[in-house]
C-alpha positions as CSV (number, residue, x, y, z in Angstrom):
1,X,28.1,-7.6,-37.5
2,X,29.9,-6.9,-40.7
3,X,32.8,-9.2,-41.3
4,X,35.7,-8.6,-43.7
5,X,36.4,-11.8,-45.6
6,X,39.9,-13.1,-45.6
7,X,38.8,-16.4,-47.1
8,X,39.7,-17.7,-50.6
9,X,36.3,-16.9,-52.0
10,X,33.9,-15.2,-51.9
11,X,36.3,-12.4,-51.1
12,X,35.6,-8.9,-49.8
13,X,33.6,-6.8,-52.2
14,X,33.9,-3.0,-52.1
15,X,30.7,-0.9,-51.9
16,X,31.5,0.7,-55.2
17,X,31.4,-2.7,-56.9
18,X,28.2,-3.7,-55.1
19,X,26.6,-0.4,-56.3
20,X,27.6,-1.0,-59.9
21,X,25.1,-3.9,-60.0
22,X,22.2,-1.6,-59.1
23,X,21.8,0.0,-62.5
24,X,18.4,-0.6,-64.4
25,X,18.3,-3.8,-66.3
26,X,18.8,-4.0,-70.0
27,X,18.0,-6.6,-72.6
28,X,20.8,-9.1,-73.3
29,X,20.2,-8.8,-77.0
30,X,20.2,-5.0,-77.0
31,X,22.8,-2.7,-78.3
32,X,23.4,-1.5,-74.7
33,X,24.4,-5.0,-73.7
34,X,26.6,-5.5,-76.8
35,X,28.3,-2.2,-76.0
36,X,29.0,-3.3,-72.4
37,X,30.6,-6.6,-73.5
38,X,32.6,-4.8,-76.2
39,X,33.9,-2.5,-73.5
40,X,34.8,-5.1,-70.9
41,X,36.4,-7.7,-73.2
42,X,39.5,-5.7,-74.2
43,X,40.2,-5.0,-70.6
44,X,40.1,-8.7,-69.8
45,X,42.5,-9.3,-72.7
46,X,44.9,-6.8,-71.2
47,X,44.6,-8.6,-67.9
48,X,45.6,-11.9,-69.5
49,X,48.1,-10.5,-72.0
50,X,46.2,-11.9,-74.9
51,X,44.7,-11.0,-78.2
52,X,42.6,-14.2,-78.3
53,X,39.0,-14.5,-77.3
54,X,38.0,-14.1,-73.6
55,X,34.5,-15.5,-73.0
56,X,32.1,-14.7,-70.2
57,X,30.0,-17.4,-68.6
58,X,27.2,-17.2,-66.1
59,X,28.3,-19.9,-63.7
60,X,31.1,-20.8,-61.4
61,X,34.6,-21.8,-62.7
62,X,33.7,-25.5,-62.3
63,X,31.3,-25.2,-65.2
64,X,34.1,-24.0,-67.6
65,X,36.3,-26.8,-66.3
66,X,33.7,-29.3,-67.4
67,X,33.1,-27.6,-70.7
68,X,36.8,-27.3,-71.5
69,X,37.9,-30.9,-70.7
70,X,34.8,-32.2,-72.6
71,X,35.8,-30.3,-75.7
72,X,39.6,-30.9,-75.5
73,X,39.7,-34.7,-76.0
74,X,38.9,-36.4,-79.2
75,X,37.5,-40.0,-79.4
76,X,40.2,-42.5,-78.7
77,X,42.4,-40.0,-76.9
78,X,42.9,-39.2,-73.2
79,X,43.5,-36.3,-70.8
80,X,46.3,-36.1,-68.3
81,X,45.2,-34.6,-65.0
82,X,47.7,-33.3,-62.6
83,X,46.6,-33.5,-58.9
84,X,48.1,-31.8,-55.9
85,X,45.0,-31.0,-53.8
86,X,41.2,-30.9,-53.7
87,X,40.6,-28.6,-56.6
88,X,43.1,-30.2,-59.0
89,X,41.4,-33.5,-58.1
90,X,38.1,-31.9,-59.3
91,X,39.5,-32.0,-62.9
92,X,39.6,-35.8,-62.7
93,X,36.2,-36.1,-61.2
94,X,34.8,-34.0,-64.0
95,X,36.5,-36.0,-66.6
96,X,35.2,-39.3,-65.2
97,X,31.7,-37.9,-64.8
98,X,31.7,-36.9,-68.5
99,X,33.1,-40.1,-69.8
100,X,36.4,-38.5,-70.8
101,X,39.3,-41.0,-70.4
102,X,41.8,-39.5,-68.0
103,X,45.0,-40.6,-66.3
104,X,46.3,-38.9,-63.1
105,X,49.7,-37.6,-61.9
106,X,49.4,-37.3,-58.1
107,X,51.7,-35.7,-55.6
108,X,51.1,-35.4,-51.9
109,X,49.0,-32.4,-50.9
110,X,51.2,-29.5,-50.2
111,X,53.7,-30.5,-53.0
112,X,53.8,-28.9,-56.4
113,X,53.4,-30.3,-59.9
114,X,56.8,-30.0,-61.7
115,X,57.5,-30.0,-65.5
116,X,59.5,-33.2,-65.1
117,X,56.5,-35.0,-63.6
118,X,54.3,-33.9,-66.4
119,X,56.7,-34.8,-69.1
120,X,57.4,-38.2,-67.7
121,X,53.6,-38.9,-67.6
122,X,53.0,-37.6,-71.1
123,X,55.5,-40.1,-72.5
124,X,53.3,-42.9,-71.3
125,X,50.1,-42.3,-73.2
126,X,48.3,-40.8,-76.2
127,X,47.0,-37.5,-74.7
128,X,45.0,-34.7,-76.2
129,X,45.1,-32.4,-73.1
130,X,46.8,-31.8,-69.8
131,X,45.1,-30.0,-66.9
132,X,47.0,-27.8,-64.5
133,X,45.7,-26.0,-61.4
134,X,47.8,-22.9,-61.3
135,X,47.0,-22.0,-57.7
136,X,45.8,-24.9,-55.6
137,X,43.4,-23.2,-53.2
138,X,43.2,-26.1,-50.7
139,X,47.0,-26.2,-50.1
140,X,48.4,-22.7,-50.9
141,X,50.6,-24.1,-53.7
142,X,51.4,-22.1,-56.8
143,X,52.4,-24.5,-59.5
144,X,55.1,-23.5,-62.0
145,X,52.6,-23.0,-64.9
146,X,55.0,-21.1,-67.2
147,X,57.7,-23.8,-66.9
148,X,55.2,-26.6,-67.3
149,X,53.7,-25.0,-70.4
150,X,57.1,-24.4,-72.0
151,X,58.1,-28.1,-71.5
152,X,54.9,-29.4,-72.9
153,X,55.0,-27.1,-75.9
154,X,58.6,-28.0,-76.8
155,X,57.8,-31.7,-77.3
156,X,54.0,-31.8,-77.7
157,X,52.8,-28.8,-79.6
158,X,49.3,-30.1,-80.2
159,X,48.4,-31.1,-76.6
160,X,45.9,-28.6,-75.1
161,X,46.9,-27.0,-71.8
162,X,43.8,-26.4,-69.7
163,X,44.4,-24.2,-66.7
164,X,42.3,-23.6,-63.6
165,X,43.3,-20.1,-62.5
166,X,40.3,-19.6,-60.3
167,X,42.2,-18.3,-57.2
168,X,45.1,-16.7,-59.3
169,X,43.6,-14.7,-62.2
170,X,43.6,-11.0,-61.4
171,X,46.0,-11.6,-58.5
172,X,49.0,-13.3,-60.2
173,X,50.3,-12.8,-63.7
174,X,49.0,-15.1,-66.4
175,X,50.6,-14.4,-69.9
176,X,48.1,-16.4,-72.0
177,X,49.8,-15.8,-75.4
178,X,53.4,-15.8,-74.3
179,X,53.0,-19.0,-72.4
180,X,51.1,-20.5,-75.3
181,X,48.1,-21.8,-73.2
182,X,44.8,-23.0,-74.5
183,X,42.1,-22.5,-71.8
184,X,42.6,-20.4,-68.7
185,X,39.5,-20.0,-66.5
186,X,38.6,-18.2,-63.4
187,X,35.6,-17.1,-61.3
188,X,34.4,-13.7,-60.2
189,X,34.5,-14.3,-56.4
190,X,38.2,-14.7,-56.0
191,X,40.9,-12.2,-57.0
192,X,38.4,-10.2,-59.1
193,X,36.7,-9.3,-55.8
194,X,33.2,-9.5,-57.3
195,X,30.2,-11.4,-56.0
196,X,29.9,-15.0,-57.2
197,X,28.2,-16.1,-60.4
198,X,30.5,-15.1,-63.3
199,X,33.3,-17.1,-65.0
200,X,35.9,-15.8,-67.3
201,X,38.0,-17.9,-69.8
202,X,40.6,-17.1,-72.4
203,X,40.4,-19.7,-75.2
204,X,43.0,-20.3,-77.9
205,X,42.6,-20.8,-81.6
206,X,44.1,-24.2,-81.1
207,X,41.3,-25.1,-78.5
208,X,38.6,-23.8,-80.8
209,X,40.0,-25.9,-83.6
210,X,40.1,-29.0,-81.4
211,X,36.4,-28.4,-80.4
212,X,35.5,-28.9,-84.1
213,X,36.8,-32.5,-83.8
214,X,34.8,-33.4,-80.7
215,X,31.3,-34.7,-81.7
216,X,29.7,-34.6,-78.2
217,X,31.1,-31.4,-76.8
218,X,28.0,-30.4,-74.9
219,X,25.6,-27.5,-75.3
220,X,25.9,-24.8,-72.6
221,X,29.7,-24.5,-72.8
222,X,30.2,-25.1,-76.5
223,X,33.2,-22.9,-77.4
224,X,32.2,-22.8,-81.1
225,X,28.8,-21.4,-80.2
226,X,30.3,-19.0,-77.8
227,X,32.7,-17.8,-80.5
228,X,29.7,-17.2,-82.9
229,X,28.0,-14.9,-80.3
230,X,31.3,-13.4,-79.1
231,X,31.9,-11.9,-82.6
232,X,28.6,-10.0,-82.0
233,X,29.6,-9.0,-78.4
234,X,27.0,-11.3,-77.0
235,X,26.7,-14.7,-75.2
236,X,24.6,-17.7,-76.3
237,X,22.4,-17.7,-73.2
238,X,21.3,-14.8,-70.9
239,X,24.4,-13.5,-69.1
240,X,24.7,-12.1,-65.6
241,X,24.3,-8.5,-66.8
242,X,24.6,-6.9,-63.4
243,X,27.8,-8.8,-62.6
244,X,29.3,-7.9,-66.0
245,X,28.6,-4.2,-65.2
246,X,30.4,-4.7,-61.9
247,X,33.2,-6.5,-63.7
248,X,33.6,-3.6,-66.1
249,X,33.9,-1.1,-63.2
250,X,36.4,-3.4,-61.4
251,X,38.5,-3.8,-64.5
252,X,38.8,0.0,-64.8
253,X,40.1,0.1,-61.3
254,X,42.5,-2.9,-61.9
255,X,44.0,-1.2,-65.0
256,X,44.2,2.1,-63.1
257,X,46.1,0.4,-60.4
258,X,48.4,-1.0,-63.0
259,X,48.9,-4.7,-63.6
260,X,52.5,-4.8,-62.3
261,X,51.5,-2.8,-59.3
262,X,48.6,-5.3,-58.7
263,X,50.8,-8.3,-58.8
264,X,53.3,-6.5,-56.5
265,X,50.5,-5.7,-54.0
266,X,49.4,-9.3,-53.9
267,X,53.0,-10.4,-53.4
268,X,53.5,-7.8,-50.6
269,X,50.4,-9.1,-48.8
270,X,51.6,-12.7,-49.2
271,X,55.0,-11.8,-47.8
272,X,53.5,-10.3,-44.7
273,X,51.6,-13.5,-44.0
274,X,54.6,-15.6,-44.9
275,X,56.8,-13.8,-42.4
276,X,54.2,-14.3,-39.7
277,X,53.9,-18.0,-40.5
278,X,57.6,-18.4,-40.3
279,X,57.6,-16.8,-36.8
280,X,54.7,-18.7,-35.3
281,X,53.7,-21.7,-37.4
282,X,54.8,-23.7,-40.4
283,X,53.6,-23.8,-44.1
284,X,51.4,-26.6,-45.3
285,X,52.7,-25.9,-48.8
286,X,56.2,-26.5,-50.0
287,X,57.9,-23.2,-49.2
288,X,59.4,-23.2,-52.7
289,X,56.0,-22.9,-54.2
290,X,54.0,-20.5,-52.0
291,X,50.9,-18.9,-53.4
292,X,50.7,-15.1,-53.7
293,X,47.0,-15.1,-53.1
294,X,46.3,-17.7,-50.3
295,X,48.4,-19.2,-47.5
296,X,47.7,-22.5,-46.0
297,X,49.1,-22.6,-42.4
298,X,49.9,-25.9,-40.7
299,X,48.2,-25.9,-37.3
300,X,51.4,-26.8,-35.4
301,X,50.0,-25.2,-32.2
302,X,46.9,-27.4,-32.2
303,X,44.5,-24.5,-31.8
304,X,40.8,-24.8,-32.6
305,X,40.3,-23.0,-35.9
306,X,36.6,-23.0,-35.3
307,X,37.0,-21.2,-32.0
308,X,39.6,-18.8,-33.5
309,X,37.0,-17.9,-36.2
310,X,34.4,-17.3,-33.5
311,X,36.7,-14.8,-31.8
312,X,37.7,-13.2,-35.1
313,X,34.0,-12.8,-36.0
314,X,33.5,-10.6,-32.9
315,X,36.3,-8.4,-34.2
316,X,34.9,-8.2,-37.8
317,X,36.9,-10.8,-39.7
318,X,36.8,-14.4,-40.9
319,X,39.5,-16.8,-42.2
320,X,39.1,-20.3,-43.7
321,X,39.5,-23.6,-41.9
322,X,41.5,-26.3,-43.7
323,X,39.8,-27.7,-46.8
324,X,38.2,-31.1,-46.6
325,X,40.5,-33.6,-44.9
326,X,42.7,-30.7,-43.8
327,X,40.1,-29.2,-41.5
328,X,41.6,-28.2,-38.2
329,X,45.0,-29.5,-39.4
330,X,45.5,-26.2,-41.2
331,X,43.8,-22.9,-41.8
332,X,43.9,-20.6,-44.7
333,X,44.4,-16.8,-45.0
334,X,43.5,-15.3,-48.3
335,X,45.3,-12.1,-49.4
336,X,43.6,-11.4,-52.7
337,X,41.4,-9.1,-54.5
338,X,40.9,-5.6,-53.1
339,X,42.5,-6.3,-49.7
340,X,45.5,-4.2,-48.8
341,X,48.7,-4.7,-46.8
342,X,47.1,-2.7,-44.0
343,X,44.2,-5.1,-43.9
344,X,46.6,-8.0,-43.6
345,X,48.6,-6.4,-40.8
346,X,45.4,-5.7,-38.9
347,X,44.2,-9.3,-39.4
348,X,47.5,-10.8,-38.2
349,X,47.5,-8.5,-35.2
350,X,44.0,-9.7,-34.3
351,X,44.9,-13.4,-34.6
352,X,48.1,-12.9,-32.6
353,X,46.2,-11.1,-29.9
354,X,43.5,-13.7,-29.7
355,X,46.0,-16.5,-29.4
356,X,48.4,-14.7,-27.2
357,X,51.3,-15.0,-29.7
358,X,54.2,-13.0,-28.4
């Protein structure tokens, strides 16, 4: 039975987007491909409010996380990793795995990273970069990225700000230039509402300059190599051409909807879920920092999330259990991508009916 996905990735993909991948294949060094990338890139720049390069990678967002932190820290310097959940913790695991010295700023899961925490930590070390997870998918926390970036820039203009926006980009506003960020990355299977396999990253001139000073910046994700090919509307290695075609079609629809309208739709869906949570449950996240794209619900009623999902599957839907150590302690409802407020109302009605919520 077909199930509509209300999970934070992969998300529901419209048939129109699936069909866009079925066009005949073209060569990745052909003019046809260069024309395709030349067409989609300005649309991504509009999405991110930037005039700086936006690169396309054939991998998940985790790959770009690895590439960016590896190229951001010069020998003898360190990264500051802010951790508030499972995916922000991944930044630290990646740094350690690549031999990049990294310190941590930890808050309890469900809490947000604040500018004050970041600034206090930066005063303690000689840092080249700070990582921020804009939307922590495991806990439903939206960190105050704009305010963090402003605080860092005021005192540390040369520190690179690396942002995991995997579950936020295309669902929440990211003003890359105005907020003076350095790397903002995402994946195709979240708010873009595409199949998995494609990553998108805006990269600043400051980050490109820093890469020049890193001797072992890697091969596959080398920003300087990407820039060389980007200027020719190509990628260094074979790209996911079918997915980029689908992205091009999706970007037309995103821009036709209007960016402000898109942010408002995501917020409206979030508010529907938030109102339902306030009535029947509790938030896992600090209510002052609730995500507009995914809500983590504290399982205050002690239900079996596994059994709930079995019942939902029979009705054509699926939600997410809590992530990792939060399994069965919470569950997550995604309200992102091409879902609508009517979809969310229907889902909440189904859950309420299954659980007998009055």
